[in-house]
C-alpha positions as CSV (number, residue, x, y, z in Angstrom):
1,E,-136.0,-28.5,-15.3
2,F,-132.4,-30.0,-14.3
3,G,-130.3,-27.5,-16.2
4,I,-129.0,-29.7,-19.0
5,V,-128.6,-28.0,-22.2
6,V,-127.8,-30.0,-25.0
7,P,-128.4,-28.9,-28.9
8,K,-130.8,-31.1,-30.9
9,G,-130.0,-33.6,-32.9
10,I,-128.7,-37.1,-33.1
11,H,-124.9,-36.2,-32.7
12,N,-125.5,-34.8,-29.4
13,M,-126.6,-38.2,-27.6
14,N,-123.4,-38.8,-26.0
15,R,-122.9,-35.3,-24.9
16,L,-126.7,-35.2,-23.4
17,V,-125.6,-38.7,-21.8
18,A,-122.5,-37.3,-20.4
19,E,-123.6,-33.9,-19.3
20,A,-126.6,-36.4,-17.2
21,E,-124.1,-38.4,-15.5
22,A,-122.5,-35.1,-14.0
23,A,-125.8,-33.7,-13.2
24,D,-126.2,-36.6,-11.0
25,L,-130.0,-37.1,-12.1
26,P,-132.6,-39.0,-9.9
27,A,-133.9,-42.1,-10.7
28,A,-137.5,-40.6,-11.8
29,A,-135.3,-38.9,-14.7
30,R,-132.7,-41.2,-15.2
31,M,-134.9,-44.0,-16.3
32,P,-136.9,-42.7,-19.3
33,L,-133.4,-40.9,-20.5
34,D,-131.6,-44.7,-20.3
35,L,-134.8,-46.2,-22.0
36,L,-134.9,-43.5,-25.1
37,V,-130.7,-43.9,-25.3
38,G,-131.5,-47.5,-25.1
39,Q,-133.5,-47.2,-28.0
40,F,-131.8,-44.8,-30.2
41,T,-128.5,-47.2,-29.9
42,D,-130.6,-50.3,-30.7
43,T,-132.1,-48.4,-33.7
44,K,-128.8,-47.2,-35.1
45,S,-127.1,-50.9,-34.5
46,R,-130.1,-52.2,-36.9
47,I,-129.6,-49.3,-39.5
48,D,-126.5,-49.8,-39.6
49,A,-126.8,-53.8,-40.5
50,I,-129.4,-53.1,-42.8
51,T,-127.3,-50.6,-44.3
52,A,-124.2,-53.1,-44.5
53,D,-126.5,-55.4,-46.0
54,L,-127.7,-53.0,-48.7
55,R,-123.8,-52.0,-49.6
56,R,-123.1,-55.6,-50.0
57,A,-125.8,-56.5,-52.0
58,A,-125.3,-53.3,-54.3
59,Q,-121.7,-54.5,-54.9
60,E,-122.9,-58.3,-56.0
61,D,-125.3,-57.1,-58.3
62,E,-123.3,-56.3,-61.5
63,T,-126.0,-53.3,-63.0
64,A,-126.0,-51.9,-59.4
65,R,-122.0,-51.7,-58.8
66,R,-121.7,-50.1,-62.8
67,L,-123.9,-47.6,-61.9
68,Q,-122.4,-46.5,-58.8
69,G,-119.3,-45.7,-60.8
70,M,-121.2,-42.4,-61.8
71,P,-120.7,-39.1,-59.5
72,G,-123.8,-38.9,-57.2
73,I,-125.0,-42.4,-57.5
74,G,-124.5,-44.3,-54.2
75,P,-125.4,-47.9,-53.1
76,I,-128.9,-47.0,-52.3
77,T,-129.7,-45.5,-55.4
78,A,-127.8,-47.9,-57.6
79,S,-129.8,-50.6,-56.1
80,V,-133.1,-48.9,-56.6
81,L,-131.9,-48.0,-60.2
82,A,-131.4,-51.7,-60.6
83,A,-134.6,-53.2,-59.1
84,T,-137.2,-51.0,-60.1
85,L,-135.9,-49.0,-63.6
86,P,-137.8,-51.5,-66.7
87,D,-136.0,-52.7,-69.7
88,V,-134.2,-49.7,-71.1
89,S,-134.7,-50.9,-74.4
90,G,-138.6,-50.0,-74.5
91,F,-137.2,-46.4,-74.3
92,R,-136.4,-44.6,-78.1
93,S,-134.0,-42.3,-76.6
94,A,-132.4,-41.3,-73.5
95,R,-134.6,-38.4,-73.1
96,D,-137.7,-40.7,-72.9
97,L,-136.2,-42.5,-70.1
98,S,-135.7,-38.7,-68.3
99,A,-139.4,-37.6,-69.4
100,W,-140.5,-41.2,-67.9
101,L,-138.7,-40.6,-64.4
102,G,-140.5,-36.6,-64.8
103,L,-137.4,-34.6,-65.3
104,T,-138.2,-33.2,-68.3
105,P,-139.9,-29.5,-68.6
106,K,-143.8,-29.5,-69.2
107,P,-144.4,-27.6,-72.7
108,H,-146.9,-25.4,-72.6
109,S,-148.2,-23.3,-76.2
110,S,-150.7,-21.6,-77.1
111,G,-150.7,-18.9,-80.2
112,G,-148.1,-19.9,-81.6
113,K,-145.6,-19.6,-78.7
114,E,-143.7,-22.4,-77.3
115,R,-142.5,-22.3,-73.8
116,L,-141.0,-25.1,-71.1
117,G,-142.5,-25.2,-67.9
118,A,-141.7,-26.8,-64.5
119,I,-140.8,-30.6,-64.4
120,S,-143.4,-32.7,-65.9
121,K,-143.2,-34.7,-62.3
122,M,-144.4,-37.9,-63.7
123,G,-143.2,-41.5,-63.3
124,N,-141.2,-43.3,-60.3
125,R,-141.5,-40.2,-57.4
126,Y,-138.9,-42.2,-55.3
127,I,-136.3,-42.3,-58.1
128,R,-136.7,-38.9,-59.3
129,R,-135.9,-38.1,-55.4
130,L,-132.7,-39.8,-55.0
131,L,-131.2,-38.8,-58.5
132,Y,-132.3,-34.9,-57.4
133,L,-130.2,-35.8,-54.2
134,G,-127.5,-37.0,-55.8
135,A,-127.5,-34.0,-58.4
136,M,-127.4,-31.7,-55.3
137,G,-124.4,-33.6,-53.5
138,V,-122.2,-33.7,-56.8
139,I,-123.1,-29.9,-57.0
140,S,-122.3,-28.8,-53.0
141,T,-119.1,-30.9,-53.7
142,R,-118.5,-29.2,-57.1
143,K,-119.3,-25.7,-55.3
144,R,-116.5,-26.6,-52.2
145,T,-113.8,-27.2,-54.6
146,D,-113.4,-25.7,-57.8
147,P,-116.8,-24.8,-60.1
148,G,-114.9,-25.0,-62.8
149,E,-115.6,-24.0,-66.8
150,D,-117.5,-27.4,-68.2
151,W,-121.5,-27.2,-68.6
152,L,-122.2,-27.6,-64.7
153,G,-120.0,-24.7,-63.7
154,S,-121.7,-22.5,-66.6
155,M,-125.2,-23.2,-65.1
156,L,-124.0,-22.7,-61.5
157,A,-123.2,-19.2,-62.7
158,K,-126.5,-18.5,-64.5
159,K,-129.4,-20.6,-63.1
160,P,-130.5,-21.0,-59.4
161,L,-129.1,-23.8,-57.6
162,K,-132.3,-25.8,-57.8
163,V,-133.0,-25.5,-61.6
164,V,-129.4,-26.6,-61.8
165,A,-129.8,-29.4,-59.7
166,I,-133.1,-31.0,-62.0
167,A,-130.9,-30.2,-64.7
168,L,-127.8,-32.6,-63.7
169,A,-130.4,-35.1,-62.3
170,S,-131.9,-35.0,-65.9
171,R,-128.7,-35.2,-67.2
172,M,-127.9,-38.5,-64.8
173,A,-131.0,-40.1,-65.9
174,R,-130.0,-39.7,-69.4
175,Q,-126.2,-41.3,-68.8
176,I,-128.1,-44.3,-66.6
177,W,-130.0,-44.7,-70.2
178,A,-127.0,-44.8,-72.3
179,M,-124.9,-47.1,-69.4
180,L,-127.5,-49.7,-69.3
181,R,-128.3,-49.3,-72.6
182,T,-124.7,-50.7,-74.2
183,G,-123.8,-52.4,-71.2
184,E,-120.8,-50.2,-70.5
185,A,-119.6,-48.3,-67.3
186,W,-119.4,-44.5,-66.6
187,S,-117.0,-42.4,-68.4
188,A,-116.8,-38.7,-67.9
189,A,-116.7,-38.1,-71.6
């Protein structure tokens, strides 16, 4: 109505304020804008404070600090894993943890034919989502730099992106099991 056009998104908030000041808005239009900008900056500062507390807590916890050494695992994922995963000695193998998180394919067998379907989606949805997002981060970094000739590079060449992300998330879950079981830090080998 006042001719101010700014793209959507929080990244354009400063641009909106600058354009509004330059447009010399009436007080009736300026007041709600100032209110929204104030709410945004207050919410952003609260989120920043919570994020700083979370990072600090993740650095103080020995398990979370070790888990952050793995690519794709940040302070939030490490804190969630350290707080919510049960004792990994209760799982017979690394695949059992991956299955507990719902990252393994669901088998469909009939007439002697065995087929593996989509992932089972059992277990903790939030942890599964965090591992998937971490895997997508690793994949996007790899695609930008050098795809490589290792397991991940060959999977990216053959399979759809989301299938590779689930496979990598499952692999990350198995590596997490090994790290928590042995008490060692992550190593690329």
